[in-house]
N, C-alpha and C positions, 0 to 999 in steps of 0.2 A: 489577756484574751477572755472573752465571755463565752458562756456555754448556754445557748438558747434551748428552750424546751425541756429543761430538767425538772423532774418531779421531786427528787431528793438530792440535796447538796450536803456533802459531808466534808469535814476538814480535820486535819490532825497529822500525826506522824506515821508513815509507813516504815516498817522494819523488815530487814532481811533476817529470816529465822533459819538457823542452822540446827537441824534436828539429829539427835543420836538415838539409836535403838537401845543403848545401854549406858552405863556410867561414863561421863565425859572423861574422868580421870584415867580410864583405861585406854583412851584413844579409840580408834576405829572410824569407820566412814560416817560422814555427815551429809545430809541431804538439804538442799536449799529451797526455802519456801518464802512466800510473802506473808507477812503478819501485820497486825494493827487493828485495833478495835473498829475504827471508822471505815477502813478499807474492807473489813469483813462484812460490815453492814451494807456497804455499797455493792459488793459482789453478790450478797444474798438477794438484794433487791433486783439487780440486773438479771440474775438467773430466773427471776419470776416475771421478767418482761418489763420491768419499770425502767425509766430513764434516770439513771443515777450518775452523779459526778463527784469526784474526790478532788479536793484542793489541798496542797501542802508544798513543802520544799523537799527535793531529793538531790542527792549528790550527783555531780556532773561527771559520772564515770560509769563503769560497767554495772555496778550495783544499782545505781539510780536507773539505768536503762532496764535492768531486770524488773524493778518495781513497776515501771511504766508499761513494759511489755505484758506483764501479768495482768495488770488492771485492764489494759486495752483488749487483751484476749478474752476477758470476761465481760466485755461490753460496757465498762465503766468509762465515762468521759474524763479525760485528763488535760483538756486544753488549758485549764487555769493553773496547772502545776508549774512552779518555778524550779529551774536547775541552779544549784548552788555550787560554784566552782571552788569554794574555799573550805567547805565542811564535808565530813565523811557521812556515809550512810549509817543509820542506827542499826545495830546488830543485836540479836538475842540468840543465846544458845539454849536449847531445850533438850533435856535428857530424860529418858524413861528410866528412872532410878529403880523402881520395882514395877510389878504389874499394875499396882494401884496408886503409884506416886510418881508425879512428874515434877521436875524442878526446872526453873528458868533462871538464867543469868543474863543481865542486860549490859550492853556496851553502847550507851546512847548519849552520854554527856557530850555536849558540844556538837551534836549531829546536825545535819542539814535540816531535818524535821523540827528540831527544837528551836530553830531560828525563825520559825513562822512569825509574821508580823501583820498588823492590820492592813498595810498597803497591799499585801498579797491577796486579800479577800475582796477588795472593793469591786473589781470587775465581775467576778462570779456572783457576788451578792446582788449587784445591780441588774444582772441578767434575769434574776428571779428564779424561784422554785416554789413548789407547794410546801415542802418541808425542809427545814434545816436541822440536821442531826449533829449533836455535839456529845462529847464524852468528857468526864472529869479527868481523863488522863492528860489531855492536851494542855490545860492551864497549869498542870504540875511540872511541865517540862522546862519552862523558863519564864522570865518576866514578859518577854515579847510574845510568847505563845499564850500566856494568860491574857495579855491585852488584846491579842487577836481574837481569842474566844469570846471575851466580853464584848468586843466591837461587833462581832458577827451576831451574837445573840441580840444585842440592842438593835442593830440595823434590821435584822429579820423581823423582830417583833413590831417595829415601827412600820415595816412594809406589809404587815398582815400575814406573814408566813406562819405556819405551825412550827414551833420550836420544840424539838425533842431532845431531852437531856438524860443520858445514861450516866449515873454517878461513877461507876467503874473505878472504885477507889484502889489505888496501888500504894501500899505501905512503903515500898522501896523508893518511891518518888517524893513523898511528903508525909508529914504527920497528920493525924486526924484533925488537930486544931487548925493547922494551916489549910487543910482541905475545906473544913467547915467555913472558914473566913471567906473563902472564894466561892464555894459552891452554893452556899445558902442564898446570897444575893443573885447568883446566876440563875438559880431555879425560879426566881421571880419573873423571868422572861419566858419560861417554858409553858407550853400547853400540855406536854406529856413528860412526866418524870418517871424514870425506870431505875429501880434500885433493888439490891438484895435486902433482906430484912435488917441486916446489921449495918447497912449504909444509910438508912433513912435519917439517922440523927446528923448526917453531914449536910442535909438540905432542909432540915426542920429543927425546931427547938428541941434539944435533947432533954432527957429526963422524964419523958412521957412514954406511954406505950405506943404500939404501932398505930392504933386507931387515932390516938391523939396527934401524932406527928402527921399522919395523912390529912386529918381535919385541918391542921394548920396550913398545909400546902394547898388544899382546896380553897381555903379562905383567902389565900393570896392570889387566886385566879388560875391555878393549875386545873386543867379539865380532867385529866386521867393520871392516876398514880398506879404504876405497875410494880408489884413486889414479886421478884423472882424467888422461887422456893426450891430450885434444883430438881431433884428427883420427885419432889412432891407437887410439882407443877407451878402455878402462879395464882396471884390474886390481883384483881383490878378494882380500884376504887374510883368512883365518879360521884358527882353531887347526888346522883340517883340511888347510890348504894354500892354494894360490893358484890363481885362475882368471882367465883373460883373455877379453875380448870386444872384437872389432873394431868400429870405428865403422860406422854405416850410411852408405854413399856417397851424398851429395846435393850439390846446388849451393848453396853457402852465400852468403847475401846480408847477414846481420847476425849476428855471433857473440855479441852481448851477451845474457846470460840463459841461455846454453847449459848452464853448470854448474848453475844452479838447476833447469833442466828435468831434467837428469840425476838430481839429487837427488830431485825429485818422482817420477820414474819408479821409482827404486829403492825409495823409501818406499811407493809404491803396490804394488809387488810384495811387499814385506815384509808389508803389511797384508792382501794377498790370499793369503798363505801360499805363495807361489811358491818353488821351490828357487833356489839361488844363480845358476845360469846364466840362468834365466828372469827373475830380478830384474835382472841385468845387461843382459839383452836388452831389457827394457822401459826401463831407464835410458838406454842409448845410443840407443834409438829416440826418446825424448822429446828428447834432446839434438839429434838430427838434425832433428826438427820445429822446434825453436827457431831453428836457424840458417837455415832456409829461408824465414823471413818477417821483416819489419821489426818491431821492438819486442821488449821483454824477454820477453813471454809471449803475445802475440797469436796466434802460430802454433801454440800447443800444442793437442794433439788431444783430442777427446772419446773415450770408451772405444771406440765403434764405428768410430773412425778409426785405431786403433792399427796396423792392417795396411796402411794406405795406402802406406807407404814401403817395403814389402817385396812383391816379386812384380810390381811395376809398372815398366815401362820408363820412362826419362827422357822427359819431354814427354807422357806419357800423358794423355788426356782421358777421364774417366769419364762416360759418357752413360747 
């Protein structure tokens, strides 16, 4: 089934996240959440009023239904999602090991999401979108998921869509050499490449400094390279030069999902036609919102809340 009128199409694996407030080894209650880099971006965009859609495969059981209900409740279109009766949902366990350290354990081998294939994407891609957003997580899941990601990037680029690629390297899924072999050619389809400073060598020739790797990407046709710097903000490179944006100072309680929030903010600014400084400003604002609440996406703002973190003193109560 196709999804008309979509501004941003994302694809990947949605996970059921079981969160513990303390060490998993001690037992205790778990809370169930939706997780996944691409679903985080889709939700962030939908909360800002953009029409976003997520495509993937989910288990044909209560956990798959949970994923779909969460996405639909947040306004993300799911008409292109396939239900897989033969594979389970991917699950991740997240423990707050100390006040400053969170650990994640994945149970996603053989999951419904990892069985994504090119045929799953033909209809949603044919329906069109202004932006296709991909992450480097999906092609690491399986051969068919890699083929689906490459197919989507190629088809979107041919159709004139803006292709956004967040490197999002996960060492537990594949080695850096394996990631580089897939992600470097994949970046050739992208207009926007997003990476942490230590991920740039996965999409550009390693062995040079940041400026050299960025220059290589721009020479290949990438229009914007965004380098995420965590609490130091971000840098954006374009053929016109480089711009920096400081992070919004906040009290962080959970950093999971901050990078996806940053991406959602930047893509929102792109869709709204903002200039580069304002796109970066929105991106770092969403990253700040993400770290001030528990959960991957739960703290992300609606459009009328974008100014809440600017101009208000710490501890302010709005009455």
